N, C-alpha and C positions, 0 to 999 in steps of 0.2 A: 275788304280792309276788316268787317267785320269774320268772315270765314278764315283771313290770314290768323286774325289774335286769335277765333276758335284753335285755328293749327298748334300755334302757338301752346295756347294752355293746351293739350293732347301731350307735345310732345316737351314740352320740363312733367305732369305728372306720369311718364312713360318714367324722365328721366332720372327723377325723384323714388318709382316705384322701382326701376333696375338698380339704384344706388342706395339707396336701403335695404334690396334682399342680396349684394353683394357683402354690404356691412354684416347681414346678419350669418351671412354665410363664411365668413369673417373672421367672426365671434366665434361662430363652432369649432369653425377649424382650430384658437385658438384654446379655446376652453379644450379641445380633445388634446389639443400639443401638452396642454400643463396640469391638464386632469391629470388621473394616479395610474399609474400601468398598475397590472399582474403580472413578476414574473412566478413563473413554476417550475417550482424544484424538487427534482429526481434524487434519491437517497435511500441507498441499500443497508445503511447503518443507523436511516431517524428512528428505528421503535426501539433499538438498545435504550436503555434505560440511562445508563450517565451520558451515550453519546448525543441521547434526542435531543435531554435535558442541555446539554450545550450549544448542540446547533438551535437551538431555542431561543436560549443567550445571545445567542453570534445574531439570530437574524430581530432579536427588536431593537437590539442597540442600530444594526444598522440602518434600520423604519426610522427612526428615532436618528439617525443622521439624514438620512434621505425618506424624506414626510410625502414623497412624489411616488415611493415605489413602495407596493404590496408585495411580501413573497409568501405566495402558496407553495410550503416545504412539505414534501408529501414523502411519503413512508414507502418501499415497491421489496420486494424477495430480491434474499439476494442469489439463488436458487439460479431462478430463470429471469436473469438481471436485463442481461446481453442479447437476450431475445426480444425481450417488450421495450428494450431501448433503439432494437432495429426495426420494430411493429413501428415503435414513434417515431422513429428518421422517414419512412416509409407513409405513411400516414400526412405524415406534415401536421403529425399531433400538436395539443396546448406541449408541450415543454418549450423549455429557453437554460435551463440548468441542469447540471444533475455530475453525480458521484461517479469517477468510474476508475476503475486501478489505471499502470502506466505500463501492463506486460499485453500479451499477445491478442490477449480479446480484446483492449482496446485501439489497436493499431489495425488489429484486423475489420473496423467498422467506418477507420478514422476520414476517411472522406467525408462524413457527416459530422465533422466534429470542425467547429470555425476559427479559424487560423486566428490567430490571438496576437501577433509581432505585433500592428501599431496600436495597439489600446496600451501594452504592457514596456510600451518603451522606459517611460520616468519610473518602471521601479525595477526595470528588472534585474538589475543592480542585486537586491534586497534579497535573491534566492539563489544559493546557493549552484555555482557552479554543475555540482554532479546532478541536484535534481531537477532543474533544467533542460538538463540532455536524459534524463529517461523520460522527463513530456512532452522529448521533442521528436518531430514524424523523419528527423534528419538524421537527430543526434548529437545536435548542439545546441551550446549553451543561447546562444548568438540569432539563431532563429530556427525555422518549423514548433513554435513552440502553441499548440494544441492544447495544455493541460496548464493549468498551475498547482502545485504540489500545496496540498495536504499535512501529508507524513514521507520523512524518510523514513526506510524502512530498511532491516536487515538483520539477520539473525546472529546471535550463540548461541552459552552452555550459559546455565544458570544453576544455585548447586543451596543445596543449606544446611548452612556449616554446622548445625546442632544437633543432625543426623551425622555429620565424617565427623564430630566433638565426642556421639556417644560408640562410633568405633574404632571407637582413640588411633585418628589420626586430626592430625591439626591443621583447623577449621582457618586458620591463617594463609597458609602454606598453598597458593592456587595450583589445582589440580588439572593443567595445561598441555604438562605435556604426555607424550599416552602415552610410556612406563607408569607415571604418576598416576593415571588417570585413573589402569588397567587395575592397577594393586589399588584403590584406592575403591575400584566395582569390587572384590572381589573383598575386601577387609570388611563391607558394607556390609558386602553376597553370608560373612561368614557370622555376620553382627546379625541378620537377620534384616536384615533393613536391604529394601530392594532396592538396589542402586539405579535403574534409568527410570523416568516414567516415559513409556513411549505412547502417544496418539496414534493406531493406525488402519479402526475399522476403517469401512465405505475407502477415503485415502489413504496414503501411509506418509503424515504429513511430517509423520516423528522421522521415518528413513529419506524423506525426502528431504527435512533439513538439518541434518547430519552431514550428506550428502556435501551441502551447499557450504556446509564451511569449511571440513576438510578439504574441498577441493581448491576453496581458496588459499589454504597455505598449500598447494601441491603445485600447482597451474597460473604462470603469469595472468596478467589482465586479457591481454594479450591473445594467448592463447583461450582465456575465457570467452572471451568477444568471437573466438573461428567458430564457435559452434553458430554462430546467427548465418555462417554461408556454408557452409563443410568444411572450412579448410580443418577444424578441430577433429577430430574421433571420436568414440562410447570406449573404443580398444584403443585405444592410448595405457599405455600401462602406470598414468597415476591416477587414473578411472576402476581402470583393475587394483588396488593398491586399496583404492577409497570403498569398496568392496565388499574387500576382506579384512578390511578394517569393522567393518557394521556389521558386516556377520561373525564375527569374534563375536562382538559385543550378545548373538546372541546364544553364539556357542558354547557358552559360557556360562549361563542365565545369568544375564548383567539386566538383559530385560528378561518380564517374567510373559506369558504368554499369557495372564491377562488383561497387564498391560498396550501387549501389545492389541487387542480386539477389541478394545474401544477407542471409542472419536478421538481423534485431538482436541473438537471444537462443541465439546466444549472441557469433555469425560475428563479429557488428560489436564487437563492447565486447571481446574479444578481438584486434582487427587492430586497438583503440586504443591497448591496451597494450603491442601489441607494435611501437607506436608507425610507424605504417602512416597515417600521416594525424594530423593539424592540431589540424584539431575534429570534435565530440564529443557530439552533441547526448544531456545524459545528462538519469542518479536525480542524486536529494541522498540517497537511501537505499536501504534494501535492498539495489542489486547497479546497475552502472554507476556507479556515484559516486565519491567522492573519497577513500576509503580505495582502494576499487578501483584507482583512476589512480595516486596517492599511492602507495603501496606498486611498485606494476609500472616506474612510470618513475623516482620518487622527486619525496616532497613538494616541493620544490624547482623540477622541469623542468614545475608543471603552476598553471595560471590556472585562474578562471571566471568569466562573466558569467554575469548571471538570462535574457540577450534580448537579440539582436540588434537595438538601437533604433531606430527610423527618424526622418528629422527634426521631422516632424509627431507626433511621438506625445506623449498627454498624460499619463502614466506610466512614462518611463525608467526608474524605481526599483524598475517591480511586479514581484515574484518570484515565481511560478507556490508558490500553493502551497497542496496536498489538503489540509490539518488534520492527516486520519489517511489510510493507503497500506492497511496491514494491522493486522487487531488481533482479538484471541478475543471468543469468542463463548461463548454457552450454551444445548443444545439446550431449549427448551422443556418439552417432550414431559422430562426426562432427573430420571430419581428423585432426585438427590443436587444439586440447583440451590444453595443453599447450601453448598455441597464446591467446586461448580468455580465460583460464583460466587470465591471464598474464592483460589482456583487463576488465574483470570482476573486478580486482583488484584494476585497474588506474581508474575502473570509479566510485567505492566505497566511493574513500577514498582522503584522499589533496586535492592536484591543482583541477583535476578534479570536486571531490566532491564538494567542496568551490565554483565552478563555477555553479554546480547547485540547490547549498541551495541560493545561492544572488537573481539570474535566480528568482526561482520559489519559494520562501519561504522554499522548502521541509524542513524536520529535517534531517537532513544525519547523523545516528549514529555512526559515527566513531572517535574515536578522534585524528586524525592526522589532522580536519578541525580544524580553530578555530571559535567560536560563538563567534556573536554580541552583546556581553551586554551588550548594550544602552541603545538595545530599552529596555524598562520594562517589555511587555509581554511577549515577545520572551522569554525572562528570566521568568516566569513567569508557563509558560506552560513547559519548560525544567525541573525548579526547580521540580513542580509537578507527572513530568514521568520520572521523574530522582527516586523521593523520594516517591512517593504513588502507584507506578502503578502498573493495576489489570487488567486480562486478561479480553481480548475482548469477550464476549459470541458469536458472531458472528463468531467466529475463531476452535469455539471447537464445534457448533454443524451441521449436518451430509451435507455438499453439497447438496445434494441431495433435500432437504426438504425444499428452500431456497423460491421459485417457489411456490411452495402449501401455505408455511407460509404468505410470501407478498402478496399472495390473501386475508387466511382468515381476517389480517392486517385493509384489506383497506373493505369487507366486515362488519365486525368489527367496525371500527372504522369511519368508511366515508359515506359507504353506509346506517348504520345501517339495513340491512338482517338479520344478526343474533346474539344471546344475549350474555355477556358475560358468562355464562357456555357452549353454543356449542360451542364458538370461543376460549377455553382453551382447553376442548376432544376434538375439530380436533386440533390447535398443538399437540397436544399429539402424536395422533394415528401419523402423520405424522412423528413427531420426532421419533417413536416406531418402524418404517416400517421403513425405512433408516438407524437404528443404522448398 
């Protein structure tokens, strides 16, 4: 009897010990689940003075509303950003959220991007359809979403009304018609004013951006989409016409040599802000846009039009619209996907989106963000982007051809080392080889 009692006592002690251990373990697990988690965020714009300040405020708001999540926001260089991303994906290193473009640089490695469809069902209708299409791996506004858009992006021409007036031109007449545009350039040149500021050193962005705007007026949306699969060719008449229009600007001296040999980012931009030229092919969001130029020159002194429009243009009102320029994505290997998705939704809408738009001038394509309708230039740009949007050719062509494409632009337009026919043949050849 005594032995049985002893055995029962031992068993009770063991049961209590096991129960206690289980309780401690459960408490530990509960504590880990409820304890703060850290989201590591990579951002190639975080080091910028204005952008970085905005992101820090957006992070502060998020952490204030989500005390269980800590944001570790890290600046990364843009020059080799996608190589760094590939390395992080391969090593499955600490990375939860990252800023990304919505072009071929992203889609070439999109298998490492987390599919957000299930996480954004409650907010999908707040994003512009064109933005979601640009952020979808399947180009659908309803599925395949792997990025949430922070900016809508496009190209257009800004002009300095003060310089046009100095050249004897009516600054309130929009010089968007091709012949009117050439006439304005001629009068500006004769008045000793640089007509067009181009930044083409390193990468010929000035030329490339002008191509985008002109081709948007000459080609249908379907024809531009055809650059994704080879059904549209660089040898077609419209591309030849756009090439000759841009070459005419060079041949007539409307683009000064020194302006062709400076980088677009940031020298070309700052030269236009400083009033050193009358026309500049800029962006609608992110940088080199309405806010940058309106702040520098005075909003009343800056005008905008979508493109120089040829007399035979089939789509004279077309406004190039990428749908989305940059956005936030979640790494597929992140252990905190739900929290990361919550963060990217927050950063691209509502209070945080307005902080970013107000600070940087970016157009955030989300209906929960109120837009300042008191700014006529911004209102005009938004109306054009919403009502007359056409795809951006550079969001359709294969990403692998871009470097060579830029090289041939330089050889033809700037150094004059190749003929028009050879230039177009070479562009078509690298396009076909990269399909």
